[in-house]
N, CA, C and O atoms as a GROMACS GRO file, in nm:
protein
  276
    1MET      N    1   3.393  -1.618  -1.005
    1MET     CA    2   3.304  -1.541  -1.071
    1MET      C    3   3.168  -1.562  -1.007
    1MET      O    4   3.130  -1.677  -0.982
    2THR      N    5   3.085  -1.448  -0.978
    2THR     CA    6   2.952  -1.452  -0.937
    2THR      C    7   2.849  -1.479  -1.046
    2THR      O    8   2.856  -1.426  -1.157
    3ASP      N    9   2.751  -1.565  -1.007
    3ASP     CA   10   2.651  -1.588  -1.119
    3ASP      C   11   2.548  -1.460  -1.118
    3ASP      O   12   2.498  -1.412  -1.017
    4ILE      N   13   2.526  -1.415  -1.255
    4ILE     CA   14   2.420  -1.319  -1.268
    4ILE      C   15   2.288  -1.380  -1.240
    4ILE      O   16   2.257  -1.488  -1.290
    5PRO      N   17   2.205  -1.310  -1.156
    5PRO     CA   18   2.066  -1.359  -1.132
    5PRO      C   19   1.971  -1.364  -1.255
    5PRO      O   20   1.998  -1.294  -1.353
    6GLU      N   21   1.870  -1.437  -1.256
    6GLU     CA   22   1.778  -1.458  -1.355
    6GLU      C   23   1.647  -1.408  -1.322
    6GLU      O   24   1.602  -1.446  -1.214
    7ALA      N   25   1.577  -1.330  -1.392
    7ALA     CA   26   1.461  -1.294  -1.375
    7ALA      C   27   1.347  -1.338  -1.477
    7ALA      O   28   1.355  -1.320  -1.599
    8LEU      N   29   1.245  -1.394  -1.415
    8LEU     CA   30   1.142  -1.443  -1.515
    8LEU      C   31   1.038  -1.333  -1.549
    8LEU      O   32   0.990  -1.254  -1.468
    9ALA      N   33   1.010  -1.339  -1.684
    9ALA     CA   34   0.936  -1.230  -1.735
    9ALA      C   35   0.818  -1.291  -1.810
    9ALA      O   36   0.832  -1.392  -1.879
   10GLN      N   37   0.706  -1.230  -1.796
   10GLN     CA   38   0.571  -1.265  -1.869
   10GLN      C   39   0.578  -1.155  -1.994
   10GLN      O   40   0.611  -1.038  -1.977
   11LEU      N   41   0.543  -1.213  -2.119
   11LEU     CA   42   0.538  -1.137  -2.228
   11LEU      C   43   0.369  -1.083  -2.224
   11LEU      O   44   0.270  -1.153  -2.202
   12VAL      N   45   0.374  -0.943  -2.252
   12VAL     CA   46   0.241  -0.876  -2.260
   12VAL      C   47   0.234  -0.787  -2.385
   12VAL      O   48   0.327  -0.713  -2.419
   13LYS      N   49   0.122  -0.800  -2.449
   13LYS     CA   50   0.097  -0.719  -2.566
   13LYS      C   51   0.046  -0.579  -2.537
   13LYS      O   52  -0.058  -0.573  -2.471
   14ASP      N   53   0.095  -0.483  -2.569
   14ASP     CA   54   0.049  -0.335  -2.545
   14ASP      C   55   0.017  -0.271  -2.671
   14ASP      O   56   0.062  -0.316  -2.776
   15LYS      N   57  -0.061  -0.163  -2.667
   15LYS     CA   58  -0.101  -0.095  -2.802
   15LYS      C   59   0.026  -0.029  -2.867
   15LYS      O   60   0.021   0.010  -2.983
   16HIS      N   61   0.140  -0.017  -2.790
   16HIS     CA   62   0.248   0.032  -2.854
   16HIS      C   63   0.357  -0.078  -2.890
   16HIS      O   64   0.449  -0.053  -2.968
   17GLY      N   65   0.343  -0.193  -2.834
   17GLY     CA   66   0.445  -0.298  -2.874
   17GLY      C   67   0.428  -0.401  -2.764
   17GLY      O   68   0.334  -0.404  -2.685
   18TRP      N   69   0.543  -0.495  -2.767
   18TRP     CA   70   0.557  -0.584  -2.661
   18TRP      C   71   0.626  -0.550  -2.549
   18TRP      O   72   0.724  -0.477  -2.557
   19LEU      N   73   0.583  -0.599  -2.433
   19LEU     CA   74   0.656  -0.572  -2.305
   19LEU      C   75   0.693  -0.703  -2.236
   19LEU      O   76   0.621  -0.802  -2.238
   20TRP      N   77   0.806  -0.695  -2.176
   20TRP     CA   78   0.831  -0.804  -2.078
   20TRP      C   79   0.820  -0.762  -1.932
   20TRP      O   80   0.884  -0.667  -1.887
   21VAL      N   81   0.733  -0.837  -1.855
   21VAL     CA   82   0.701  -0.786  -1.727
   21VAL      C   83   0.769  -0.885  -1.621
   21VAL      O   84   0.744  -1.005  -1.621
   22VAL      N   85   0.851  -0.830  -1.537
   22VAL     CA   86   0.899  -0.908  -1.429
   22VAL      C   87   0.831  -0.873  -1.305
   22VAL      O   88   0.841  -0.761  -1.255
   23SER      N   89   0.752  -0.978  -1.247
   23SER     CA   90   0.672  -0.956  -1.134
   23SER      C   91   0.744  -0.934  -1.015
   23SER      O   92   0.698  -0.862  -0.926
   24LYS      N   93   0.859  -0.993  -1.006
   24LYS     CA   94   0.933  -1.000  -0.884
   24LYS      C   95   1.086  -0.992  -0.915
   24LYS      O   96   1.148  -1.094  -0.944
   25CYS      N   97   1.149  -0.868  -0.909
   25CYS     CA   98   1.283  -0.862  -0.922
   25CYS      C   99   1.370  -0.953  -0.851
   25CYS      O  100   1.336  -0.971  -0.734
   26PRO      N  101   1.474  -1.016  -0.890
   26PRO     CA  102   1.550  -1.098  -0.799
   26PRO      C  103   1.659  -1.019  -0.713
   26PRO      O  104   1.732  -1.072  -0.629
   27LEU      N  105   1.660  -0.870  -0.750
   27LEU     CA  106   1.751  -0.788  -0.667
   27LEU      C  107   1.688  -0.712  -0.567
   27LEU      O  108   1.741  -0.695  -0.457
   28CYS      N  109   1.563  -0.658  -0.603
   28CYS     CA  110   1.490  -0.581  -0.503
   28CYS      C  111   1.352  -0.621  -0.466
   28CYS      O  112   1.292  -0.567  -0.373
   29GLY      N  113   1.295  -0.727  -0.546
   29GLY     CA  114   1.169  -0.775  -0.507
   29GLY      C  115   1.060  -0.708  -0.574
   29GLY      O  116   0.949  -0.761  -0.571
   30LYS      N  117   1.078  -0.576  -0.647
   30LYS     CA  118   0.968  -0.524  -0.704
   30LYS      C  119   0.931  -0.567  -0.857
   30LYS      O  120   0.991  -0.659  -0.913
   31ARG      N  121   0.847  -0.505  -0.910
   31ARG     CA  122   0.794  -0.520  -1.048
   31ARG      C  123   0.871  -0.433  -1.137
   31ARG      O  124   0.902  -0.318  -1.106
   32HIS      N  125   0.903  -0.490  -1.247
   32HIS     CA  126   0.974  -0.402  -1.344
   32HIS      C  127   0.929  -0.444  -1.482
   32HIS      O  128   0.898  -0.561  -1.503
   33VAL      N  129   0.923  -0.347  -1.581
   33VAL     CA  130   0.884  -0.360  -1.707
   33VAL      C  131   0.998  -0.328  -1.806
   33VAL      O  132   1.064  -0.224  -1.792
   34HIS      N  133   1.022  -0.418  -1.907
   34HIS     CA  134   1.128  -0.397  -2.014
   34HIS      C  135   1.055  -0.411  -2.148
   34HIS      O  136   0.967  -0.494  -2.172
   35GLY      N  137   1.102  -0.319  -2.231
   35GLY     CA  138   1.048  -0.312  -2.379
   35GLY      C  139   1.083  -0.452  -2.442
   35GLY      O  140   1.189  -0.511  -2.420
   36GLY      N  141   0.974  -0.501  -2.529
   36GLY     CA  142   0.992  -0.608  -2.609
   36GLY      C  143   1.001  -0.598  -2.745
   36GLY      O  144   1.014  -0.696  -2.818
   37GLY      N  145   0.993  -0.458  -2.793
   37GLY     CA  146   0.998  -0.433  -2.928
   37GLY      C  147   0.872  -0.410  -2.994
   37GLY      O  148   0.774  -0.422  -2.921
   38PRO      N  149   0.850  -0.381  -3.116
   38PRO     CA  150   0.737  -0.366  -3.198
   38PRO      C  151   0.653  -0.481  -3.212
   38PRO      O  152   0.705  -0.592  -3.218
   39LEU      N  153   0.515  -0.465  -3.218
   39LEU     CA  154   0.441  -0.588  -3.262
   39LEU      C  155   0.471  -0.680  -3.366
   39LEU      O  156   0.438  -0.799  -3.367
   40ASP      N  157   0.549  -0.608  -3.470
   40ASP     CA  158   0.564  -0.692  -3.596
   40ASP      C  159   0.701  -0.756  -3.569
   40ASP      O  160   0.750  -0.827  -3.656
   41GLY      N  161   0.769  -0.733  -3.449
   41GLY     CA  162   0.902  -0.792  -3.428
   41GLY      C  163   0.894  -0.906  -3.328
   41GLY      O  164   0.793  -0.931  -3.262
   42ASP      N  165   1.011  -0.976  -3.320
   42ASP     CA  166   1.021  -1.103  -3.228
   42ASP      C  167   1.056  -1.041  -3.079
   42ASP      O  168   1.169  -0.996  -3.061
   43PRO      N  169   0.967  -1.039  -2.982
   43PRO     CA  170   1.017  -0.995  -2.852
   43PRO      C  171   1.115  -1.094  -2.794
   43PRO      O  172   1.184  -1.056  -2.700
   44HIS      N  173   1.126  -1.199  -2.832
   44HIS     CA  174   1.221  -1.306  -2.779
   44HIS      C  175   1.371  -1.253  -2.809
   44HIS      O  176   1.468  -1.291  -2.744
   45ASP      N  177   1.379  -1.169  -2.904
   45ASP     CA  178   1.515  -1.128  -2.945
   45ASP      C  179   1.559  -1.022  -2.828
   45ASP      O  180   1.674  -0.980  -2.827
   46ARG      N  181   1.475  -0.986  -2.742
   46ARG     CA  182   1.496  -0.871  -2.641
   46ARG      C  183   1.529  -0.947  -2.498
   46ARG      O  184   1.553  -0.881  -2.398
   47LEU      N  185   1.528  -1.085  -2.497
   47LEU     CA  186   1.570  -1.144  -2.380
   47LEU      C  187   1.708  -1.148  -2.367
   47LEU      O  188   1.780  -1.125  -2.464
   48GLY      N  189   1.758  -1.178  -2.246
   48GLY     CA  190   1.898  -1.186  -2.217
   48GLY      C  191   1.934  -1.075  -2.108
   48GLY      O  192   1.848  -1.024  -2.036
   49HIS      N  193   2.072  -1.041  -2.101
   49HIS     CA  194   2.108  -0.943  -1.992
   49HIS      C  195   2.035  -0.818  -2.018
   49HIS      O  196   2.028  -0.767  -2.129
   50ARG      N  197   1.976  -0.766  -1.899
   50ARG     CA  198   1.914  -0.640  -1.908
   50ARG      C  199   1.939  -0.576  -1.776
   50ARG      O  200   1.960  -0.644  -1.675
   51ALA      N  201   1.936  -0.443  -1.777
   51ALA     CA  202   1.977  -0.343  -1.656
   51ALA      C  203   1.847  -0.359  -1.568
   51ALA      O  204   1.737  -0.365  -1.621
   52ALA      N  205   1.862  -0.364  -1.450
   52ALA     CA  206   1.761  -0.375  -1.359
   52ALA      C  207   1.708  -0.223  -1.346
   52ALA      O  208   1.781  -0.125  -1.362
   53HIS      N  209   1.583  -0.217  -1.316
   53HIS     CA  210   1.526  -0.085  -1.292
   53HIS      C  211   1.520  -0.041  -1.154
   53HIS      O  212   1.430   0.035  -1.115
   54CYS      N  213   1.612  -0.087  -1.076
   54CYS     CA  214   1.618  -0.053  -0.937
   54CYS      C  215   1.779  -0.033  -0.914
   54CYS      O  216   1.872  -0.076  -0.983
   55VAL      N  217   1.782   0.055  -0.779
   55VAL     CA  218   1.912   0.075  -0.725
   55VAL      C  219   1.939  -0.023  -0.610
   55VAL      O  220   1.875  -0.006  -0.506
   56THR      N  221   2.029  -0.123  -0.617
   56THR     CA  222   2.038  -0.209  -0.503
   56THR      C  223   2.190  -0.201  -0.468
   56THR      O  224   2.221  -0.249  -0.359
   57GLY      N  225   2.291  -0.148  -0.545
   57GLY     CA  226   2.427  -0.156  -0.507
   57GLY      C  227   2.489  -0.284  -0.554
   57GLY      O  228   2.606  -0.311  -0.529
   58ASP      N  229   2.398  -0.371  -0.632
   58ASP     CA  230   2.461  -0.505  -0.682
   58ASP      C  231   2.556  -0.466  -0.804
   58ASP      O  232   2.531  -0.378  -0.886
   59THR      N  233   2.663  -0.542  -0.802
   59THR     CA  234   2.767  -0.528  -0.890
   59THR      C  235   2.734  -0.582  -1.021
   59THR      O  236   2.809  -0.551  -1.114
   60HIS      N  237   2.617  -0.670  -1.049
   60HIS     CA  238   2.589  -0.741  -1.167
   60HIS      C  239   2.545  -0.610  -1.265
   60HIS      O  240   2.580  -0.608  -1.383
   61GLY      N  241   2.476  -0.517  -1.211
   61GLY     CA  242   2.418  -0.420  -1.293
   61GLY      C  243   2.284  -0.472  -1.348
   61GLY      O  244   2.228  -0.396  -1.426
   62GLY      N  245   2.227  -0.578  -1.323
   62GLY     CA  246   2.116  -0.628  -1.390
   62GLY      C  247   2.105  -0.768  -1.360
   62GLY      O  248   2.154  -0.819  -1.259
   63TYR      N  249   2.031  -0.840  -1.462
   63TYR     CA  250   1.978  -0.983  -1.456
   63TYR      C  251   1.962  -1.030  -1.588
   63TYR      O  252   1.955  -0.953  -1.684
   64VAL      N  253   1.956  -1.159  -1.599
   64VAL     CA  254   1.928  -1.212  -1.730
   64VAL      C  255   1.783  -1.246  -1.729
   64VAL      O  256   1.729  -1.322  -1.649
   65LEU      N  257   1.721  -1.176  -1.835
   65LEU     CA  258   1.578  -1.183  -1.864
   65LEU      C  259   1.538  -1.310  -1.927
   65LEU      O  260   1.585  -1.330  -2.039
   66LYS      N  261   1.461  -1.397  -1.877
   66LYS     CA  262   1.402  -1.515  -1.925
   66LYS      C  263   1.268  -1.526  -1.938
   66LYS      O  264   1.202  -1.483  -1.843
   67ALA      N  265   1.200  -1.579  -2.044
   67ALA     CA  266   1.063  -1.587  -2.058
   67ALA      C  267   0.998  -1.684  -1.963
   67ALA      O  268   1.059  -1.788  -1.938
   68VAL      N  269   0.888  -1.662  -1.910
   68VAL     CA  270   0.814  -1.763  -1.821
   68VAL      C  271   0.764  -1.858  -1.929
   68VAL      O  272   0.722  -1.814  -2.036
   69GLU      N  273   0.770  -1.984  -1.902
   69GLU     CA  274   0.722  -2.084  -1.995
   69GLU      C  275   0.594  -2.132  -1.946
   69GLU      O  276   0.532  -2.219  -2.009
   0.00000   0.00000   0.00000
């Protein structure tokens, strides 16, 4: 079994809600942004496996989103 890569993400507050920003995708090296939910919600509920916003031909289909500590 192949390990699914991890992507470190920084939590950012936007006027529309929370965002998880991956500054360097482990699959393509580019920046990606994932929704973190509404401001009155817990954005940490949105961590875990997420689809990568790139096309790499990778069979994982994404990565595990983890918060930068």
